[in-house]
C-alpha positions as CSV (number, residue, x, y, z in Angstrom):
1,M,109.8,-41.1,-36.1
2,G,107.4,-38.3,-37.3
3,G,106.8,-37.2,-33.3
4,L,110.2,-37.5,-33.0
5,I,110.7,-34.6,-35.8
6,L,107.8,-32.6,-34.4
7,T,109.4,-32.4,-30.7
8,S,112.9,-31.6,-32.8
9,L,111.4,-28.3,-35.1
10,A,109.1,-27.0,-31.8
11,R,112.7,-27.5,-30.0
12,R,114.8,-25.4,-33.0
13,L,111.8,-23.3,-33.3
14,K,111.6,-22.2,-29.3
15,A,115.5,-21.5,-29.8
16,G,114.9,-19.1,-32.8
17,V,112.5,-17.7,-30.6
18,N,113.9,-17.2,-27.5
19,A,117.3,-16.0,-29.4
20,L,115.0,-12.9,-31.4
21,R,113.7,-12.0,-28.2
22,R,117.1,-11.3,-27.0
23,R,118.2,-9.8,-30.2
24,A,115.2,-7.7,-30.0
25,P,114.7,-4.0,-28.9
26,A,112.4,-3.3,-25.4
27,D,109.7,-1.5,-26.3
28,P,108.0,0.6,-23.3
29,D,104.3,-0.1,-24.8
30,D,104.7,-3.5,-25.6
31,D,104.0,-4.0,-21.4
32,A,101.0,-2.8,-21.9
33,F,99.9,-4.6,-24.6
34,K,101.3,-7.7,-22.8
35,K,99.2,-7.1,-20.0
36,F,95.6,-7.1,-21.5
37,V,96.8,-9.9,-23.5
38,A,97.6,-11.8,-20.2
39,D,94.7,-10.7,-18.7
40,N,92.0,-12.0,-22.0
41,F,93.8,-14.4,-24.0
42,D,91.5,-17.6,-24.3
43,R,94.3,-20.4,-24.5
44,T,91.8,-23.0,-25.4
45,D,90.2,-21.6,-28.0
46,Y,93.5,-21.4,-29.4
47,L,94.7,-24.3,-29.4
48,A,91.2,-25.6,-30.3
49,R,90.8,-23.4,-33.7
50,H,94.7,-24.5,-34.8
51,P,95.9,-27.2,-34.0
52,D,99.0,-26.7,-35.6
53,V,100.2,-24.7,-32.6
54,A,98.7,-27.6,-30.4
55,R,101.1,-30.0,-31.6
56,S,104.0,-28.2,-32.0
57,G,104.0,-27.7,-28.0
58,L,104.3,-23.6,-28.2
59,D,102.7,-21.7,-25.2
60,P,99.6,-20.5,-27.2
61,M,100.0,-16.9,-25.6
62,R,103.4,-17.0,-26.3
63,H,103.2,-17.9,-29.8
64,W,100.5,-15.1,-30.8
65,L,101.9,-12.8,-29.4
66,D,105.0,-13.9,-31.5
67,F,103.8,-15.2,-34.5
68,G,99.5,-15.7,-35.1
69,I,99.0,-11.5,-34.0
70,F,101.0,-11.0,-37.2
71,E,99.8,-14.2,-39.5
72,G,95.7,-12.7,-38.5
73,R,95.3,-15.1,-35.8
74,A,92.5,-13.8,-33.3
75,M,93.7,-14.0,-29.8
76,S,90.0,-15.3,-28.8
77,R,87.0,-15.1,-30.1
78,A,85.6,-12.0,-27.8
79,F,87.7,-9.5,-29.8
80,Q,88.8,-8.2,-32.4
81,V,92.7,-7.0,-33.3
82,R,93.7,-5.0,-36.3
83,T,97.6,-4.3,-36.8
84,G,99.5,-1.9,-39.2
85,S,97.1,0.2,-41.6
86,A,94.2,-1.2,-39.8
87,V,94.7,0.5,-36.9
88,S,93.7,3.9,-38.7
89,R,90.2,2.2,-39.3
90,G,90.0,1.9,-35.4
91,K,90.2,5.5,-34.0
92,A,86.3,5.1,-32.2
93,G,84.0,2.9,-31.5
94,G,85.0,1.1,-28.3
95,W,88.7,0.4,-30.1
96,Q,91.8,0.0,-27.6
97,T,95.2,1.1,-29.2
98,F,98.5,-0.5,-28.2
99,T,101.8,-1.3,-30.1
100,H,103.4,-4.3,-30.2
101,R,106.9,-4.7,-31.6
102,R,106.8,-1.4,-33.2
103,V,103.6,-2.4,-34.6
104,A,100.5,-0.5,-34.3
105,V,97.2,-2.6,-32.4
106,A,93.9,-2.4,-32.4
107,V,91.7,-4.3,-29.5
108,K,88.1,-4.4,-29.9
109,A,86.0,-6.2,-27.7
110,S,83.2,-8.7,-30.9
111,G,79.7,-8.9,-30.1
112,L,76.9,-6.5,-30.6
113,P,76.2,-3.8,-28.6
114,D,73.1,-3.6,-26.6
115,R,71.2,-0.8,-28.5
116,V,71.4,-3.3,-31.3
117,L,70.8,-6.0,-29.3
118,A,67.5,-4.1,-28.1
119,Q,66.5,-2.6,-31.9
120,I,66.1,-6.3,-32.8
121,A,64.2,-7.5,-30.0
122,E,62.0,-4.7,-31.0
123,Q,62.1,-5.6,-34.7
124,S,61.3,-9.3,-33.9
125,R,57.9,-8.4,-32.9
126,L,57.0,-7.8,-36.5
127,D,58.6,-10.8,-37.7
128,A,59.7,-13.7,-35.8
129,A,61.8,-15.2,-38.6
130,I,64.6,-12.5,-36.8
131,L,64.6,-14.8,-34.0
132,A,65.2,-17.9,-36.1
133,P,68.6,-18.4,-35.3
134,G,66.8,-18.9,-31.1
135,A,66.8,-15.9,-28.9
136,N,69.3,-16.6,-27.0
137,A,71.7,-16.9,-29.8
138,I,71.6,-13.1,-30.9
139,Q,74.5,-12.4,-28.9
140,A,76.6,-14.4,-30.3
141,L,75.6,-14.2,-34.1
142,P,79.1,-13.3,-36.1
143,E,80.2,-9.5,-36.2
144,V,81.3,-8.3,-39.8
145,D,83.5,-5.2,-39.9
146,F,82.1,-2.9,-42.9
147,S,85.6,-1.2,-43.1
148,D,87.1,-4.8,-43.3
149,M,84.8,-5.5,-45.7
150,V,85.1,-2.9,-48.1
151,A,88.8,-3.7,-48.1
152,R,88.5,-7.5,-48.8
153,K,86.0,-6.7,-51.8
154,G,88.5,-4.5,-53.1
155,L,85.9,-0.8,-52.8
156,D,88.0,2.0,-52.5
157,L,85.1,4.1,-50.8
158,A,87.1,7.3,-50.2
159,D,87.8,7.5,-54.0
160,L,83.3,6.5,-54.3
161,L,82.5,9.7,-51.6
162,T,84.3,12.0,-53.5
163,E,82.7,12.0,-56.5
164,I,79.4,12.5,-54.6
165,P,80.2,15.9,-52.9
166,E,76.1,16.2,-52.1
167,R,73.8,14.0,-50.1
168,P,71.7,12.7,-52.9
169,R,67.9,12.5,-52.5
170,A,67.2,10.3,-55.5
171,V,69.7,7.4,-56.1
172,L,69.0,5.7,-59.5
173,L,70.4,2.7,-60.4
174,M,70.8,1.9,-64.2
175,P,73.6,-0.9,-66.1
176,F,75.1,0.8,-68.5
177,L,74.8,4.6,-70.0
178,G,74.1,4.4,-74.3
179,V,71.2,4.1,-76.6
180,G,68.5,2.4,-75.8
181,G,65.1,3.0,-74.4
182,S,65.9,2.2,-71.1
183,E,68.3,4.7,-71.3
184,K,66.6,7.3,-72.3
185,F,64.1,6.9,-70.1
186,A,66.2,7.1,-67.2
187,A,67.3,10.4,-68.1
188,N,63.4,11.8,-68.2
189,L,63.2,10.4,-64.4
190,V,66.2,12.4,-63.1
191,E,64.9,15.4,-65.2
192,A,61.6,15.2,-63.3
193,F,64.1,14.6,-60.3
194,Q,64.9,17.8,-60.7
195,T,61.0,19.3,-61.3
196,A,59.7,17.2,-58.4
197,G,62.9,18.8,-55.9
198,L,64.6,15.3,-55.3
199,S,67.7,16.7,-56.2
200,P,70.1,16.7,-55.9
201,A,70.2,13.1,-58.3
202,L,72.6,10.5,-58.3
203,V,73.1,8.2,-60.9
204,L,74.8,5.0,-59.9
205,V,76.5,3.2,-63.4
206,T,76.1,-0.6,-62.2
207,D,78.1,-2.6,-65.0
208,Q,80.1,-0.5,-67.0
209,S,83.1,1.6,-65.9
210,S,83.6,4.9,-67.5
211,A,86.2,4.0,-70.2
212,A,83.5,1.5,-71.3
213,A,80.5,4.4,-71.2
214,G,83.2,6.4,-73.7
215,N,81.6,10.1,-74.7
216,W,78.8,9.6,-73.2
217,R,78.0,13.5,-72.3
218,S,78.0,13.6,-76.8
219,L,74.7,11.6,-76.8
220,S,71.4,13.6,-77.5
221,I,69.0,11.2,-74.8
222,L,71.3,11.2,-72.0
223,A,71.3,15.1,-71.7
224,P,69.3,15.3,-68.5
225,L,72.5,13.3,-66.7
226,R,75.2,15.9,-67.6
227,N,73.8,18.1,-64.6
228,A,73.3,14.9,-62.4
229,Q,76.1,13.4,-60.0
230,V,77.2,10.1,-62.5
231,V,79.1,7.8,-61.2
232,F,80.3,4.6,-62.2
233,W,80.4,1.7,-59.7
234,R,83.0,-0.6,-61.5
235,D,85.6,2.3,-61.2
236,H,85.9,1.5,-57.5
237,C,85.6,-1.7,-56.7
238,Q,88.5,-3.8,-58.2
239,S,85.9,-7.4,-57.4
240,G,84.2,-6.3,-60.3
241,G,81.1,-4.6,-58.3
242,G,79.1,-7.5,-58.4
243,D,78.2,-8.0,-54.4
244,A,75.4,-6.9,-53.5
245,S,75.5,-6.7,-49.5
246,L,78.4,-4.1,-50.3
247,L,76.3,-1.9,-53.1
248,V,73.3,-1.9,-50.0
249,R,75.8,-1.0,-47.7
250,V,77.0,1.9,-49.7
251,I,72.8,2.9,-50.6
252,Q,71.8,2.5,-46.3
253,G,75.4,5.4,-46.0
254,L,73.4,7.8,-48.3
255,A,70.2,7.3,-47.0
256,P,68.4,8.6,-49.6
257,Q,64.9,9.3,-50.1
258,I,63.7,7.1,-53.3
259,V,66.0,4.3,-54.8
260,V,65.0,3.6,-58.3
261,V,66.0,0.8,-60.0
262,I,66.3,0.5,-63.8
263,N,67.2,-2.4,-65.6
264,S,70.7,-3.1,-63.2
265,R,70.8,-6.5,-62.1
266,I,72.8,-6.0,-59.0
267,G,70.5,-3.7,-58.3
268,L,67.4,-6.1,-58.0
269,D,69.1,-8.7,-56.5
270,M,69.9,-5.9,-53.8
271,V,66.5,-4.7,-53.7
272,A,65.6,-8.7,-53.5
273,R,68.3,-9.7,-51.0
274,H,68.2,-6.9,-48.6
275,G,65.0,-4.6,-49.0
276,R,63.2,-5.8,-45.6
277,G,66.2,-3.0,-44.0
278,L,67.0,-0.8,-47.3
279,S,62.8,0.6,-47.1
280,Q,63.2,1.4,-43.8
281,C,65.1,4.3,-44.7
282,S,64.2,4.9,-48.7
283,N,61.3,3.8,-51.0
284,L,62.5,1.3,-53.3
285,F,61.2,1.9,-56.8
286,C,62.0,-1.2,-59.9
287,M,61.6,-0.9,-63.7
288,F,59.7,-3.0,-65.7
289,F,60.2,-2.9,-69.4
290,G,58.3,-5.6,-70.8
291,L,57.3,-9.1,-70.7
292,S,58.1,-11.6,-72.7
293,P,58.8,-15.8,-72.1
294,R,60.7,-15.6,-76.1
295,A,63.2,-13.3,-74.6
296,L,67.0,-14.4,-74.5
297,G,67.4,-15.5,-71.1
298,A,65.1,-14.7,-68.7
299,P,63.6,-10.8,-68.1
300,Y,63.9,-9.2,-65.4
301,G,60.2,-9.0,-64.9
302,W,59.6,-12.5,-64.8
303,R,63.0,-13.5,-62.7
304,F,62.7,-10.5,-59.9
305,P,59.1,-9.1,-59.0
306,R,58.5,-11.5,-56.4
307,T,61.1,-11.2,-54.6
308,T,61.2,-8.0,-54.8
309,L,57.5,-6.5,-54.7
310,P,57.5,-7.3,-51.0
311,F,59.9,-3.9,-50.7
312,A,59.1,-1.8,-53.4
313,T,56.9,-0.4,-55.9
314,A,56.8,-2.1,-59.5
315,V,57.4,0.3,-62.0
316,T,56.2,0.3,-65.5
317,D,55.5,2.5,-68.5
318,N,52.3,0.6,-70.0
319,G,49.7,-1.3,-68.5
320,H,49.8,-4.3,-70.9
321,T,53.3,-5.0,-68.7
322,A,51.7,-4.3,-65.7
323,R,48.8,-6.0,-66.3
324,I,50.6,-9.4,-66.4
325,L,52.0,-8.6,-63.2
326,Q,49.4,-8.3,-61.3
327,G,47.8,-10.8,-63.0
328,L,51.1,-13.4,-61.9
329,F,51.8,-11.3,-58.2
330,H,48.2,-10.1,-57.3
331,R,48.4,-12.6,-54.2
332,L,51.7,-11.1,-53.1
333,P,50.9,-9.4,-49.5
334,R,52.6,-6.2,-50.4
335,Q,51.6,-5.3,-54.0
336,N,52.4,-2.2,-55.8
337,I,52.1,-1.8,-60.0
338,A,52.0,1.7,-60.9
339,V,52.3,2.8,-64.6
340,L,54.5,5.5,-66.2
341,P,53.9,6.3,-69.7
342,A,57.5,7.1,-71.1
343,M,58.2,10.6,-73.0
344,A,57.8,11.8,-76.0
345,E,60.2,15.7,-76.4
346,P,57.4,16.6,-79.3
347,A,59.1,18.2,-82.1
348,G,58.5,22.3,-82.0
349,T,55.7,23.8,-84.0
350,D,58.0,25.4,-86.8
351,I,59.9,21.8,-87.1
352,W,57.0,20.2,-87.7
353,E,54.9,22.0,-90.4
354,E,58.0,22.2,-92.6
355,R,58.1,17.9,-91.8
356,L,54.4,18.3,-92.9
357,V,54.9,19.9,-95.6
358,A,58.0,17.8,-97.1
359,R,56.0,14.2,-96.5
360,V,52.9,15.9,-98.8
361,R,55.1,16.8,-101.5
362,H,56.7,13.3,-101.7
363,A,53.7,11.7,-100.8
364,S,52.6,13.0,-104.2
365,R,55.7,11.6,-106.5
366,T,54.9,8.6,-108.5
367,S,57.6,5.5,-107.6
368,T,57.8,1.4,-108.1
369,K,60.8,1.4,-105.6
370,R,60.0,2.8,-102.6
371,R,62.7,3.3,-99.4
372,W,61.5,2.1,-95.3
373,V,63.6,3.3,-92.4
374,W,64.2,0.3,-89.2
375,I,65.7,2.3,-86.0
376,S,66.3,0.1,-82.9
377,R,68.4,-2.3,-81.5
378,I,69.4,-4.4,-84.0
379,E,69.0,-7.8,-82.1
380,P,67.1,-10.7,-82.2
381,F,63.9,-10.4,-80.4
382,K,63.3,-7.0,-82.2
383,G,61.7,-9.4,-85.5
384,L,64.6,-9.6,-87.5
385,A,63.6,-13.0,-88.8
386,I,60.4,-10.5,-90.5
387,L,62.2,-7.8,-91.6
388,N,64.8,-10.3,-93.6
389,Q,61.4,-12.1,-94.5
390,L,59.9,-8.7,-95.4
391,A,62.7,-6.9,-97.4
392,K,62.9,-10.9,-99.5
393,L,59.1,-9.8,-99.9
394,R,59.7,-6.1,-101.9
395,G,63.1,-7.2,-103.4
396,H,62.7,-4.4,-105.3
397,D,62.2,-2.4,-102.3
398,E,65.6,-0.6,-100.4
399,F,65.4,-0.9,-96.0
400,D,67.8,1.3,-94.4
401,L,68.7,0.1,-90.6
402,F,70.1,1.8,-88.2
403,G,70.9,1.1,-84.3
404,P,73.8,-0.6,-82.4
405,P,74.1,-4.0,-83.9
406,S,74.5,-7.1,-81.6
407,A,76.7,-9.3,-84.4
408,D,77.2,-8.7,-88.0
409,L,74.1,-8.6,-89.8
410,P,74.8,-11.9,-91.9
411,A,75.1,-13.5,-88.4
412,L,71.6,-11.7,-87.5
413,G,69.9,-13.2,-90.5
414,L,70.0,-9.7,-92.2
415,I,71.0,-11.5,-96.1
416,Q,68.5,-10.0,-98.0
417,P,70.5,-7.6,-100.6
418,N,68.2,-4.1,-100.1
419,I,68.8,-4.6,-96.2
420,C,71.7,-1.8,-96.0
421,Y,73.1,-0.8,-92.5
422,R,73.0,3.1,-92.2
423,G,75.0,3.0,-88.5
424,V,73.8,4.5,-85.1
425,L,71.8,7.8,-84.6
426,D,72.9,9.9,-82.6
427,D,69.7,12.2,-82.5
428,V,66.7,10.6,-83.6
429,S,65.2,14.1,-83.3
430,A,67.3,16.1,-85.3
431,A,67.8,13.3,-88.2
432,D,65.7,13.7,-91.6
433,F,63.3,11.1,-92.6
434,S,61.4,12.6,-95.6
435,E,62.6,10.8,-98.0
436,Y,61.7,7.5,-96.3
437,D,58.0,6.0,-97.4
438,G,57.3,4.7,-94.6
439,F,59.1,3.8,-90.6
440,V,58.9,-0.1,-90.0
441,F,58.9,-1.5,-86.5
442,T,59.0,-5.2,-86.1
443,S,59.9,-6.5,-82.8
444,L,58.8,-9.4,-80.9
445,F,57.4,-7.7,-77.1
446,E,58.2,-4.4,-76.1
447,G,57.0,-2.0,-72.8
448,M,56.3,1.7,-74.6
449,P,59.5,1.5,-77.0
450,N,60.6,5.0,-77.2
451,I,61.7,4.8,-80.9
452,V,58.2,5.0,-82.3
453,L,57.0,7.9,-79.6
454,E,60.2,9.9,-81.3
455,M,59.1,8.2,-85.2
456,A,55.8,10.1,-84.7
457,Q,57.8,13.4,-84.4
458,H,58.8,12.9,-88.5
459,A,55.3,13.1,-90.0
460,I,56.3,9.6,-91.0
461,P,53.7,6.9,-91.4
462,M,54.1,4.0,-89.7
463,A,53.6,0.0,-90.1
464,L,54.3,-1.2,-86.0
465,A,54.3,-4.9,-85.0
466,R,51.5,-4.5,-82.0
467,V,53.5,-5.0,-79.0
468,G,53.3,-3.6,-75.7
469,G,51.4,-0.5,-74.9
470,L,52.1,0.8,-78.0
471,D,47.8,0.2,-78.8
472,E,47.5,2.3,-75.4
473,T,49.0,5.4,-77.4
474,F,47.7,5.1,-80.7
475,D,45.1,3.6,-83.0
476,S,44.0,2.2,-86.5
477,D,43.6,6.2,-87.5
478,S,47.2,6.4,-86.8
479,V,49.1,3.7,-87.3
480,L,48.9,0.4,-89.2
481,F,49.6,-2.0,-86.7
482,V,50.8,-5.8,-87.1
483,E,50.5,-8.6,-85.3
484,P,53.9,-10.5,-84.8
485,D,53.3,-14.0,-83.5
486,T,51.8,-15.0,-86.3
487,P,53.7,-16.8,-89.2
488,S,52.8,-14.8,-91.6
489,A,54.2,-11.9,-89.6
490,A,56.0,-10.9,-92.8
491,E,53.4,-10.9,-95.4
492,A,50.9,-9.2,-93.2
493,F,53.9,-6.3,-92.9
494,A,54.3,-7.0,-96.7
495,A,50.3,-5.7,-97.1
496,A,50.5,-3.0,-94.7
497,L,53.9,-1.5,-97.0
498,D,51.9,-1.6,-99.6
499,K,48.8,-0.1,-98.3
500,I,51.0,3.0,-97.2
501,S,52.1,3.6,-100.6
502,L,48.9,3.6,-102.2
503,L,47.8,6.0,-99.9
504,P,46.6,9.4,-101.3
505,P,48.9,12.7,-99.6
506,D,45.8,14.2,-97.6
507,R,45.4,10.5,-96.2
508,I,49.2,10.4,-95.1
509,E,48.7,14.1,-93.7
510,R,45.9,13.3,-91.6
511,M,47.2,9.8,-90.3
512,V,50.9,11.6,-89.6
513,T,48.8,14.9,-87.8
514,T,46.6,12.0,-85.7
515,A,50.2,10.5,-84.6
516,Y,51.1,13.3,-83.6
517,Q,48.3,14.2,-81.3
518,Q,48.2,11.0,-79.6
519,T,51.4,10.8,-78.8
520,Y,51.4,14.7,-77.3
521,D,48.1,13.6,-75.4
522,R,49.7,10.8,-73.4
523,H,53.2,11.6,-73.8
524,A,54.3,15.3,-73.5
525,P,57.2,16.2,-71.4
526,E,54.6,18.0,-68.7
527,A,52.2,15.0,-68.3
528,F,55.5,12.8,-67.9
529,R,56.9,15.3,-65.0
530,H,53.4,15.7,-63.3
531,N,53.2,11.8,-62.8
532,A,56.6,11.6,-61.6
533,A,56.5,14.1,-59.0
534,R,53.3,12.0,-57.8
535,L,54.4,7.9,-57.7
536,F,58.3,9.6,-56.4
537,T,57.3,12.0,-53.7
538,R,53.8,10.5,-52.0
539,S,54.6,9.2,-48.7
């Protein structure tokens, strides 16, 4: 019964097709296209790949001309076919154009060109894994058309390129534009690129839309980016922009001299997956600021260096992280690890003198109630449990918090009544901290926290968790260090604040002046730009 039904349907379909043919106006271009199809159509392959056509009993070539071509079915494994608006992408590169049923058609032979096969053979001398499928199978490898892939992935390539009027010499990939240490480092790096002759620079924001970034230009720490080309990848990708295979093709097309990835997952994934090819035209660098197994999730510094180091130099802002990376990955055949200390913009001489006078005046006062300032992203691994316990131990003191919170303070465990959230500081360098007794930094792990370098410009005593590269810049004469990874960390911080409270004004003056000088010695803008130029322009 099923066979009779199929036979009946096939006959009706044939009759309908014949009626359409009789009614369809003649198309003079049809003859040229029909001849091309007749010479190249693979009947056996078409029926094998489309069993529904085989069951229908229709002539396979006739079915393809009437239906298959418009359904996206291939006429043969040996040819690619485009129809309609897609033909506009086939004006060059071996495409032949026809008209069929008054619809534009473009046809191109599949298979890799001889020059590409020769390149593959040459590359196989350096990397035998290229021939893993078998040397004779290379010619039959599947071919992916970039413009088709772009369309499928939802990338508006033309719109993207309108935002890149000049070919960049440096491309920097970062996930967000906001308030944070990595964002500040990236902004300073773009400024250093200009000094080193690596301009124009393109900043590709990978995880954020322009709408989500808001008025990022108003943030003082991002000021150097205002003169760069800034493009939001997700604004141009309907699929969300998480495809590294698409991103790498855009970067390869731009062919910059250097590519730097800072905390961008898709950027790191791109280097890990496609670094071999990408490194042929660009020098690659991946930033890793800090490493700790206690972070929320697996930090990028643990996840990616093993797969990025064969193709990219790992750059960190502190020697502590560099030593960990060297210890973990020293056995890799190619292992380049560099340290680029962060930049700190020093307070001007007049401003510093005013702040120092205000600090000595404040230290000369007698008061039983102390005020402390805490500034950072308000997240658990910033030592919030230590801060809450510290506020409990010093119940008569006030602790003012500044920074973007990841949740409500009670949800983060900050429940002491003497902890007060004061919002986000758009410009730390312009703020007035003269009425605070000291700066408290409780973070559990870091690379080289920029906020500490910034606070050293405010002539304020600092009690710091000994994390990351802080003890590479400061010593016991300039700050009070506390070990954060101990059960008694809160008590140790309380003791440090007691000590600061008891220091005489002249000792406070020497302490903050030493911190200011040590910051300048290691993190001055001139040193940062010189070190960046040496790192990124070396051959």
